[in-house]
C-alpha positions in Angstrom: -73.1 25.1 21.7 -71.4 27.1 20.0 -69.1 26.8 16.9 -65.4 26.8 17.3 -63.1 28.3 15.2 -61.0 26.0 13.8 -57.1 26.3 13.7 -55.1 26.3 10.2 -52.7 23.7 10.3 -49.3 25.1 10.3 -47.3 25.0 6.8 -43.9 23.2 7.0 -40.7 25.7 6.6 -38.1 25.7 3.4 -35.8 23.6 5.9 -38.6 21.5 6.5 -39.4 21.1 2.9 -35.8 20.2 2.2 -35.4 17.4 5.0 -38.8 15.5 3.5 -37.8 15.6 0.3 -33.9 14.8 1.1 -35.2 11.9 3.5 -37.4 10.3 0.2 -35.1 10.7 -2.3 -32.7 8.7 -0.2 -33.0 5.0 0.2 -34.1 3.9 3.6 -31.3 0.8 4.0 -28.4 -0.3 2.2 -30.1 -2.8 0.7 -32.4 -0.6 -0.9 -29.2 1.7 -2.2 -28.0 -1.8 -3.4 -30.8 -2.3 -5.4 -31.2 0.9 -6.8 -26.8 0.5 -8.0 -27.5 -2.9 -8.9 -26.6 -3.7 -12.8 -29.3 -5.9 -13.2 -32.2 -3.3 -13.4 -34.6 -2.8 -15.9 -33.6 -1.4 -19.4 -35.4 1.8 -18.8 -33.6 2.2 -15.7 -30.1 1.5 -17.1 -31.1 3.9 -20.3 -31.8 6.6 -17.7 -28.2 6.3 -16.2 -26.5 6.4 -19.6 -23.5 9.4 -19.7 -24.8 11.7 -21.8 -24.6 15.6 -22.1 -28.2 15.9 -20.3 -27.5 13.5 -17.4 -24.5 15.0 -16.6 -25.9 18.6 -16.2 -28.5 17.0 -14.2 -25.8 15.3 -12.0 -23.9 18.3 -11.9 -27.2 20.4 -10.5 -28.2 17.9 -8.3 -24.8 17.4 -6.8 -24.4 21.5 -6.3 -28.6 21.7 -5.0 -26.9 20.2 -1.9 -25.3 22.3 0.9 -23.6 19.5 2.5 -22.2 18.4 -0.9 -20.9 21.8 -1.7 -19.4 22.1 1.8 -17.4 18.6 0.9 -16.6 19.8 -2.1 -14.8 22.9 -0.7 -13.0 21.3 2.0 -11.4 18.4 -0.3 -10.6 20.8 -2.5 -8.3 22.8 0.0 -6.3 19.7 1.5 -5.0 16.4 1.0 -7.7 14.1 0.4 -5.7 11.6 3.2 -5.7 14.4 5.5 -9.3 15.9 5.3 -11.2 12.1 5.3 -9.6 11.3 9.0 -12.0 11.5 11.9 -11.4 13.9 14.7 -13.0 11.5 17.3 -10.7 8.4 15.4 -7.3 10.3 15.5 -8.2 11.1 19.5 -9.1 7.4 20.3 -6.3 5.9 18.4 -3.0 7.7 20.3 0.1 5.9 20.8 1.7 5.6 24.3 4.7 4.0 25.5 6.4 3.5 28.5 9.4 2.1 27.6 11.9 4.3 25.7 15.4 3.7 24.0 18.0 6.1 24.4 19.7 6.5 21.2 22.7 8.2 22.8 22.6 11.1 20.9 23.7 9.3 17.6 22.6 10.9 14.6 19.1 9.7 12.7 19.7 7.7 9.9 17.9 7.8 6.5 16.9 4.6 4.1 15.6 7.3 1.7 13.9 6.2 -1.5 14.4 2.2 -0.2 12.3 -0.6 1.6 15.4 -0.9 3.7 13.6 0.0 7.0 13.9 -3.4 8.5 18.0 -3.2 8.2 18.1 0.5 8.9 15.9 -0.2 12.3 18.2 -3.6 13.0 21.5 -1.6 12.6 20.4 1.5 14.4 19.5 -0.4 17.6 23.0 -2.8 17.4 24.8 0.6 17.1 23.8 2.1 20.2 25.7 -0.3 22.2 29.1 -0.2 20.3 28.6 3.1 20.4 28.2 3.5 24.1 31.3 1.0 24.6 33.9 2.6 22.3 32.5 6.4 23.1 31.9 7.0 19.6 29.7 10.4 19.0 28.7 9.4 15.4 28.7 5.6 14.1 27.0 3.2 11.3 26.8 0.1 10.4 26.5 -0.6 6.9 23.0 -0.9 5.6 24.4 -1.1 1.7 26.4 -4.4 3.0 24.0 -6.1 4.2 21.2 -4.7 1.5 24.0 -6.5 -1.3 24.2 -9.6 0.6 20.3 -9.8 0.9 20.0 -9.1 -2.6 22.3 -11.9 -3.6 21.0 -13.9 -1.4 17.3 -13.8 -2.6 18.4 -14.2 -6.2 19.8 -17.3 -5.8 17.0 -18.4 -3.3 14.8 -17.9 -6.8 16.9 -19.6 -9.1 17.7 -22.9 -6.6 13.2 -22.8 -6.6 13.1 -22.6 -10.3 15.6 -25.7 -10.5 13.7 -27.8 -8.1 10.2 -26.5 -9.8 11.9 -27.2 -13.8 9.5 -29.8 -14.9 6.4 -27.4 -13.6 4.7 -25.8 -16.1 5.2 -21.8 -16.0 1.8 -21.1 -15.3 1.9 -23.7 -12.0 1.3 -21.6 -9.1 4.1 -21.9 -7.0 6.2 -21.0 -10.1 4.0 -17.6 -10.4 4.0 -16.8 -7.2 7.8 -16.8 -7.2 7.5 -15.0 -10.4 5.6 -12.3 -9.1 8.9 -10.9 -6.7 12.0 -12.5 -7.2 13.7 -9.3 -5.8 12.6 -7.1 -3.5 13.9 -4.6 -0.3 11.7 -6.3 2.4 13.1 -8.4 4.9 11.9 -9.9 8.9 14.0 -11.2 12.0 15.0 -14.9 10.5 16.3 -12.6 7.5 18.4 -10.3 9.4 19.8 -13.1 11.6 20.6 -15.6 8.8 22.8 -12.2 7.3 24.3 -11.2 10.1 25.4 -14.5 11.3 26.7 -15.6 7.6 28.2 -12.3 6.8 28.6 -10.2 9.8 28.9 -6.2 9.5 30.8 -3.9 8.9 31.1 0.1 9.6 29.6 2.5 7.2 32.8 4.0 6.2 34.2 0.3 5.1 30.7 0.0 3.2 29.2 3.3 2.4 25.9 4.0 0.7 25.7 4.7 -2.9 22.9 6.2 -5.3 21.5 3.1 -6.2 21.4 1.5 -2.4 19.7 4.8 -1.5 17.2 4.4 -4.4 16.4 0.7 -5.1 13.5 1.1 -7.4 15.0 0.7 -11.0 17.8 -1.3 -9.0 15.3 -4.1 -8.2 13.7 -3.9 -11.7 17.2 -4.5 -13.4 18.4 -6.9 -10.8 14.9 -9.2 -11.8 15.7 -8.7 -15.5 18.6 -11.4 -15.7 16.9 -13.4 -13.2 14.0 -14.1 -15.3 15.8 -14.3 -18.4 17.6 -17.5 -17.0 14.6 -18.7 -15.9 13.7 -18.4 -19.8 16.7 -20.0 -21.4 17.0 -22.4 -18.7 13.5 -24.2 -19.2 11.7 -26.0 -21.7 9.6 -24.4 -24.4 6.0 -24.2 -23.8 5.3 -26.6 -26.5 7.5 -28.9 -23.8 6.5 -27.9 -21.1 6.2 -31.0 -19.0 9.8 -31.6 -19.8 13.2 -31.4 -18.1 16.2 -29.1 -18.4 18.2 -31.6 -20.0 15.8 -32.2 -22.4 15.6 -28.6 -22.8 19.5 -28.5 -23.6 
């Protein structure tokens, strides 16, 4: 039999070498990744991860060596992060379609501006449609500020009433702490709206117009909360007598 010439094995291309080295350098599973990121590693591994000039230069070089990293860096530096990170397929699959449309009657759009009164605006916008049709009005708004005033007063009153009921509880009581997180805010929902309108009614916006603070409620809410906190602290027993009552504190 004659000798057959051996064919040399094909050499891997540069791209194949890069792909192989990339696969070798990346963890094969989430568990492997977590184990690499663990803070409980050896002293040697923790020492190698210190933030030093040498490590920073090495990490920067490692990042720049990846075309994917460079592409991501370019894209994310040219647009808002929230826009760049939206997946196109997710955006396509989560489109909203409605088969019922409310005819707003051509009334001008309202603007809650820098406030959290969306629930009051949505309610008054819906209610004004029927009235505008009945009275043949081209422009009409119920006062959102009117409802906002009574809502703020009601919330402050509710908070203080709750504090009276909890007067014997220490300041670090969980219920007290929960109520103190936000004694005054703009938010609301259906039952609160129903109570406001039933108790205080509605007025046109021309009777109770917008003000600067009703349209910019951030600082207003903080200021409204300050005297509420002050009353709470003045009318409660001191920390040394936190088990006492209001009468004892007085």
